[in-house]
C-alpha positions as CSV (number, residue, x, y, z in Angstrom):
1,M,86.2,71.8,47.2
2,T,88.3,69.4,45.1
3,R,86.9,66.3,46.9
4,V,83.4,67.5,46.3
5,R,84.1,67.8,42.5
6,L,85.8,64.5,42.4
7,L,82.9,62.7,44.2
8,T,80.4,64.5,42.0
9,G,82.2,63.4,38.9
10,A,82.4,59.8,40.2
11,V,78.6,59.8,40.9
12,I,77.8,61.2,37.5
13,G,80.2,58.7,35.8
14,M,78.6,55.7,37.6
15,G,75.1,57.0,36.7
16,V,76.1,57.1,33.0
17,L,77.5,53.6,33.2
18,I,74.2,52.4,34.8
19,L,72.2,54.0,32.1
20,I,74.3,52.5,29.3
21,G,74.0,49.1,30.9
22,L,70.2,49.4,31.1
23,V,70.0,50.5,27.4
24,V,72.1,47.4,26.4
25,L,69.9,45.2,28.5
26,A,66.7,46.6,26.9
27,V,68.1,46.2,23.4
28,G,69.1,42.6,24.1
29,I,65.6,41.8,25.4
30,V,63.9,43.4,22.4
31,Y,66.3,41.5,20.0
32,K,65.6,38.1,21.7
33,A,61.9,38.7,21.8
34,G,61.8,39.6,18.1
35,E,63.9,36.5,17.3
36,A,61.4,34.2,18.9
37,D,58.5,35.7,16.9
38,R,60.0,34.7,13.6
39,P,58.8,31.3,12.4
40,E,62.0,30.5,10.5
41,A,64.0,30.9,13.7
42,A,62.0,28.1,15.3
43,A,62.4,25.7,12.4
44,D,65.7,23.9,12.3
45,P,67.0,23.6,8.8
46,R,69.3,20.7,9.7
47,P,67.9,17.2,9.4
48,E,67.4,15.4,12.6
49,A,70.4,13.4,13.6
50,P,69.9,9.6,14.1
51,P,69.9,8.5,17.7
52,A,73.3,7.6,19.1
53,T,73.8,3.9,19.5
54,V,75.4,2.5,22.6
55,P,77.1,-0.9,22.1
56,N,75.7,-3.7,24.2
57,M,72.8,-1.6,25.5
58,R,69.7,-3.7,26.4
59,T,66.8,-2.9,24.1
60,D,65.1,-6.3,24.2
61,P,62.1,-6.9,26.5
62,V,63.0,-8.5,29.8
63,S,60.6,-11.0,31.4
64,L,60.9,-11.3,35.2
65,G,58.3,-14.1,35.5
66,L,56.3,-12.5,38.2
67,P,53.1,-14.0,39.6
68,A,49.8,-12.5,38.4
69,A,48.9,-10.5,41.5
70,S,52.4,-9.0,41.9
71,K,52.7,-5.2,42.3
72,V,55.7,-3.1,41.4
73,L,56.1,-0.7,44.3
74,R,59.0,1.4,43.1
75,V,61.3,1.7,40.0
76,T,64.7,3.3,40.6
77,A,67.6,4.0,38.3
78,V,70.8,2.5,39.7
79,G,74.3,2.6,38.2
80,G,74.1,0.7,35.0
81,G,70.5,-0.5,35.3
82,V,67.0,-0.3,36.7
83,A,65.9,-1.7,40.1
84,L,62.3,-2.7,40.7
85,L,60.8,-3.2,44.2
86,V,58.1,-5.9,43.7
87,L,55.5,-7.0,46.3
88,L,54.5,-10.6,45.7
89,P,51.1,-12.0,46.6
90,S,52.6,-13.8,49.6
91,G,53.6,-10.4,51.1
92,E,57.3,-11.0,50.3
93,Q,59.2,-8.1,48.8
94,I,61.8,-8.7,46.1
95,V,64.2,-6.3,44.4
96,Y,64.8,-7.1,40.7
97,V,67.8,-5.5,39.1
98,V,67.8,-5.3,35.3
99,P,71.3,-4.2,34.0
100,V,71.5,-2.1,30.9
101,N,74.3,-4.2,29.6
102,R,72.7,-7.1,27.8
103,R,75.6,-9.4,28.6
104,Q,74.4,-9.4,32.2
105,P,71.2,-11.2,33.0
106,P,68.6,-9.7,35.4
107,F,68.9,-10.9,39.0
108,R,66.8,-10.7,42.1
109,I,67.5,-9.8,45.7
110,H,65.2,-11.1,48.5
111,V,64.3,-8.4,51.1
112,T,63.9,-10.0,54.5
113,G,63.3,-8.7,58.0
114,P,65.5,-9.1,61.1
115,R,66.3,-12.6,62.3
116,D,65.3,-13.8,65.7
117,G,63.4,-10.6,66.5
118,K,66.6,-8.5,66.6
């Protein structure tokens, strides 16, 4: 009989804890929903901070000197720069890498196929 009472008390205690948790959850949801409805909560009273400046970061336009009918096939972010896969009118593909650091000039990589049919 003692085990039955102990188990009954444990089940009732867990049920009470579940109900308390549900009440706390419902109150939190109602509080957050009411907070989003207030227009003053959406407006930030602080002035917008100026954008962070990164020293030596490239902000100038970069000219790659591509022929008129060239097509940029893909742009990919690489460590410290941007890589552009370019298809030239001759059918040749070239990868241009533009570093973010302005001290480094853009450079190009020729993409070639296998040599001697291998």
